[in-house]
N, C-alpha and C positions, 0 to 999 in steps of 0.2 A: 776480516775487513778487505775489500778490494778496492783498488785505488789506480784510478785511469787520470795518468798527469798529460794533460794535453797541452798544447800550445796557448788556447784560449782559457779552458777551464780545467781546475781537477773535480773529478767527479771521486765520489767515495761511496761506498753502499756495505752495508753490513748483514751478515747473513747467519740466519741459524739454521742450521741444515742445508736444505737446497731452497730455502722461504728469504727473500729479500725482505729484509724488516723497515729500513732506510736507507734513504739515499740524500745525499748534499751536493752542491756543485757552486765553488768557489773559483771566484778571476784567479787564473794560474800569475804568480808572483816569484819569481828566482831570487827577489833579494830576499824574501821572508826566510826565518831561521826554522831547523827545528820546533823550537819552543813558541815561537808564534804561530805555528800551523798546529801544533798541539793546543794553544790555547784557544783555538777554534774549536777543538773537538771538544774541551773541557766544558765550554758551554752548550753544546750542542747533544753530547751524546748521554748526559744524564736525562733533556728533556725526552728522548726516546728511550728512555726507561734503562739503559745501558751502561754499564758502570766499565772502566778503562781497564779492570782485572778480569773481566769477561771475553774481551778480544783476546784470542787465542794466537791466533793464526792471522797472517796478512800477506796478500800476494799484490803484486804491484806492474804496470807496464808504464811506461812512459816515453814522449816524442822530445821531453826536456831534459838530455841527460844531466846538468847539475841537480836537478830535484830528486834526480834517485838516491845521492847521497844523504839531502837533506832528510829524505821520508825514512832511508835506513837508522838514521839517526834517531828518528822518532821513534820509529818502532823498536829500537834497540831501549832507549830510553824510557819510553812509557807504557810499552806493550811488552816488555820484557822478550823480543823474540827477533828472529832476525826476518825479514820478509823475503817470499819468494818472488824475483825481479824476474819477470818475463823475456827471455832473448835467446839468444843462441844456443843450443844443448838441451834445452826446456822440452818435455814430452808433451805435444799437443794432439796427438792423435788425427793428424791430418798432415799429408803429403802437399809441401808447398811446391809448385810447378815453375814458380819465378828462375829465370835463368840464373840470378843471385838471389837464393834464399833468404840472404841476410839484410837484402835491401827492403823487405817488407818489414813494414811498422809493427811494432808488439799489439799495438790496439786493433789493426788489421786482422792480424792472426785470432786474436780475442774473441773480433766480431764474427769470422768464417767459422771459427769453432763453436759458438754458441748458436749460430744460424742451422750449421747441421745437425747439432745434438738437439736442439729444442724444436727447430721447424721441418728437418730433414732438408735432403738435397732433390735436385738442384736447385741452387738459389742465389740469387745477385742481392749482394747488400748495397744499399745506398746510404752513406754517411757523411751528413752535412753538419760540418763545423768548419773548423779554422780555414779547411780544403774540403770541396767537396769530393767524396772519392765513392766509387764502384768496385766491387770486388766481386768475381766469380766464383762460385764453390760447385763441383760437380754431385752426380748423385752418392757417388760414394765417399765425398769428403776431400777431395783433391781440390788444394787452392789452385785456382787456374792462373790469375792476374787480375789488372783491373785497371782502372783508370784515375786520372788524378785532375781536377781542376782547383781555379783558387776558389777560395768559400765565398760564400754571398757577402758576409760583414767585411772580408777582407778587400772584394772589388768596390765596393762600396768606398770604403776607407782610400784605395788607390785611385779611384775617380776622383773624388773632393780633393785630395790631396796634389791632384797634376790639371784641375781646371779649376781656377780660381774665383769664378762666377758660380758655381756649384757648390751646395751646403748641404751638411748632414740631413738623410733623411731617416724617418721611422719605416722600419721594416715592415709595413703591413699591405695587403695588397690594395690597389685601386680598383676603383668601382668599373673601370673600362682599359681597355689597352692603350686607347688613344688619349692621352693624358692631356689636358686641359691649362696644364700650368707644370711649372720643371719640376716642382716634386712629386706629382703625379705621373711626369713622363719618366722620371729617373725608377719610380717605385715600380712602373709596367716593365722597363728594359731590364730591371735588376731582378725581380720576383719573377714576372713572365717569363723572362729568356730564362732565367735558371731551371724553371719547370719544363721547358722545351728542351733544354741541355740535359737535363735527368732523362727524360723520356725517348729523347733521340737516341742515347748511348743504351737504356736500357732495351731498345727497339734492336739495335745492333748486337749488344750481348746477346739475346734469346736468339739471334739468326746463326752466331757463332755456337752456341752451348748445344748439348744434347738435351732431350726432354723438355719439360715446361718448367722453366724456373719460377721459383715464388722469389717475389721482390719483397725486401726487407727495409725498412726505413728505419735509421737511428741519427743519433746525434744533436746536439744542442740547438739547430737550425731546422729540423727537419719536418717541425710542425708548419714552419712558412711555405715548403714545398709541396708537405702532403694535404695542405687546406687548398688547392689548387691544382691536384692531378689526381687521377684512379688508378695511376701506375701501380701503388703499393697494393701489395695483398695484405701486409702485417706493417704496424709502427710499432717499433721496440725501444724506447731510449734507453734504455737499462741494457741494451743487446752486451754492450763491453763487458760491465761488472758481470753477467751471467758466464760470459766465455772465460773472464780470470777465474771465478770461483771452479768452472769444470775444470780448467787447467791447472789449477791448485790441486783438484782431488785427483787427476792423474801423475801427480809430482808426490803425493804423501809417501 
């Protein structure tokens, strides 16, 4: 089982060898106990034809430190194993060229590993989630660095909280860029604006990288951007999970 604990969602996937059999996505809740998360799995695993005893190993990456302990407890109590937690000292098969490699989130490393191993390099990963993150990977698999921006939903939430006359909107594309009412105007600014942000950053990344990087989209909100842009060569919403599986195999 591969578990990606993000600030907005917890994403889980169960692999049989290299095949991703099933995935689930839950809202992240740092107040939930190990038993509560296990209760969710108890209802879901049988529906996928999987028994707790058949889950032999677990690999975890987390952007929410308090939940690492929660999932370690879950794994020990219900799976009888200690999970591999991706972090400092873990083999990844790539070199991190960041000034301080420890500053790169484990999910970004997992994305880079999967991008290189599954799709080859050079590559640019665009991960649209709580943050909008772009990462650059060379043909040899070196992690060069990236760019960070507030995520689409985070931006909407911030705008609504600071502007008393604005209300929450549905994150769907409007029919045109020139909004004829306030919700359409907000949708245009947020969605088309983020498409422009991503496309502009990809253009700048390509100008600074060698070769012709493949652009890979992932993350819970990637469909919103990908539906309005032709910048992506592939969209793989399970990229992080595949990266976690590969990292687990490297550390067996």
